[in-house]
C-alpha positions, -999 to +999 in steps of 0.1 A: +099+301-019+106+312+017+127+341+005+100+352-020+074+352+008+097+372+031+103+397+003+066+402-004+059+407+033+087+432+036+074+452+006+038+450+020+049+464+054+073+490+038+047+508+017+029+526+046+063+534+061+074+550+029+042+571+027+047+582+063+082+593+056+074+609+022+038+621+023+041+639-011+041+604-027+004+600-019-004+634-035+014+622-066-006+590-066-040+609-062-032+632-091-011+607-112-002+638-133+032+626-143+017+598-163+011+619-194-008+594-215-015+591-244+022+594-252+036+611-283+006+634-287+013+671-296-013+688-274-007+721-292-021+704-324-056+692-314-066+690-351-048+656-352-073+643-327-103+666-327-119+685-356-131+721-353-108+726-323-081+752-315-055+751-287-047+781-265-029+788-233-043+808-204-024+822-174-045+812-144-022+829-120+014+842-121+037+816-133+010+791-143-001+785-178-027+759-187-034+743-221-070+745-233-088+730-262-118+749-275-141+727-296-169+743-316-206+733-316-219+718-348-235+751-359-200+766-363-182+737-380-185+748-416-174+784-407-142+773-389-120+763-417-087+782-416-098+803-386-074+811-357-078+814-320-092+850-321-121+839-343-127+809-320-128+832-290-153+855-307-174+825-317-180+818-280-205+846-280-227+830-307-255+821-283-247+785-279-241+770-244-206+763-231-193+733-212-161+735-192-149+699-189-128+690-158-112+656-163-101+630-138-066+621-127-039+605-149-031+616-184-041+645-205-071+660-222-062+637-252-072+605-235-097+585-256-129+587-234-123+624-228-120+631-265-151+610-274-172+629-249-161+662-263-170+650-298-205+640-286-211+673-268-198+693-298-221+675-322-250+682-298-244+719-301-222+729-272-189+748-271-165+726-251-135+739-232-114+709-221-081+716-204-053+702-184-049+714-148-015+728-137+011+700-138-010+679-162-003+676-199+014+706-213+004+729-184+030+743-161+032+742-124+025+716-098-009+703-089-026+710-056-063+712-046-061+750-043-043+752-076-067+729-095-096+749-081-081+782-092-075+768-127-111+756-130-125+789-116-104+810-139-115+791-170-152+794-159-148+831-154-130+834-188-158+815-205-184+837-188-166+868-199-164+857-236-197+838-239-219+868-246-243+859-218-247+822-229-250+796-202-217+781-190-218+747-173-191+728-153-188+691-162-165+672-139-155+635-142-139+615-114-113+637-097-127+666-116-161+663-098-145+675-066-127+703-084-160+713-100-179+716-067-149+735-052-149+760-081-187+763-081-187+771-043-160+797-047-179+813-076-211+814-056-193+830-026-181+857-050-217+863-061-220+842-092-239+810-090-227+785-116-254+778-142-253+740-137-230+712-126-228+678-142-209+653-120-199+621-138-187+592-116-183+614-085-170+608-050-181+623-017-147+633-005-111+624-015-106+608+019-135+584+014-125+578-022-090+569-011-103+545+015-123+527-013-093+524-036-081+489-043-045+498-031-058+511+002-079+480+008-048+459+002-031+475+031-062+478+054-051+447+074-022+467+088-031+487+120-032+524+116-033+526+078-066+543+077-054+571+100-022+573+081-040+579+049-062+606+065-032+624+080-012+622+048-041+637+028-042+665+053-005+671+049-011+673+012-040+697+019-063+674+000-099+675+010-121+678-022-153+674-002-182+675-026-205+662+002-198+694+022-198+717-008-232+705-020-248+713+013-242+750+004-244+750-034-274+766-051-265+754-086-286+729-105-270+694-104-270+664-126-253+632-113-243+604-137-230+572-122-228+536-133-236+508-108-205+489-120-181+517-113-150+499-100-131+530-090-156+552-072-185+533-058-220+540-071-233+547-036-212+579-035-231+593-064-264+584-046-251+601-014-243+633-033-277+633-050-295+630-017-274+658-001-280+682-030-317+673-030-319+680+007-300+713+004-325+726-022-357+710-009-371+744+000-374+752-037-406+742-055-385+731-085-360+711-065-367+678-083-360+695-116-329+712-104-313+681-088-314+649-108-295+616-110-291+591-138-281+556-129-266+531-153-272+494-148-241+472-144-252+451-173-244+481-196-207+479-187-201+516-186-180+513-154-160+544-145-150+560-179-176+549-204-208+568-197-202+587-229-214+555-247-249+560-235-269+567-267-294+588-248-267+610-231-273+641-252-311+638-249-311+634-211-286+663-207-307+685-230-339+676-211-322+684-178-310+718-190-343+727-207-361+718-175-342+746-157-357+772-180-393+765-173 
């Protein structure tokens, strides 16, 4: 028993030391990109998981290729049989809105809750582009904040270029919410305001999100751990500060957050909503352009299951229609 206790204490104390000596480990934990679940899925064959979907690869910068699934809106389902990627690309200009889906950490675009959301959005009449950032899934390269932002921005521009003037929206979930606000801010700085942002289960900044993580709390009793995490994130050039981005962003914003989110606390979504509302308070339509939908803990949606909301399509449609008035 005594040896077991000594062993556990040794492991407990060793973890912060290992992170200090090998700071890249924390970056790998944040992205968790090496955990390519679900296993044994051929991402180049989305038809095994998603109907009316084609796979393509886009080169977001030299040496980086990202895998993308393009899922058609319901209006195109009956026309898609036997069609290839070229036809799908042309179909983007059919006048239907496009959603670029930026998923969270861990796994690939084939994870169940991601696929289920794509199915719902497709059935509601949206083109959906879901992809794996560099280093995730079947995409090449290694993840970094700058790299993930570049991938997202490239796909947004690509969608805009091929959408025939249709609206293109960024939908980020979890880790992807920070990527979404980064990409939207860069696009805005280049003169193109993103049509709208949907942030599902977001966080204020990656530093604050890391501090809230159950593993960080486990080691919080050790002196200096909080500073160690902050410094290690800086070494990994990880900021992902949606709270700062939203102070400058002009895009309409819809925040979706469950009160029982056990990964990223609900109050973070509230903070982002208030920041965005404050940033756009000078506009007469600020309350239409910045909205938040909260989900009661009793619903059990937690971090990944907001797609289960039977009213999700309606509330999304109402929000987007409200931007046109």
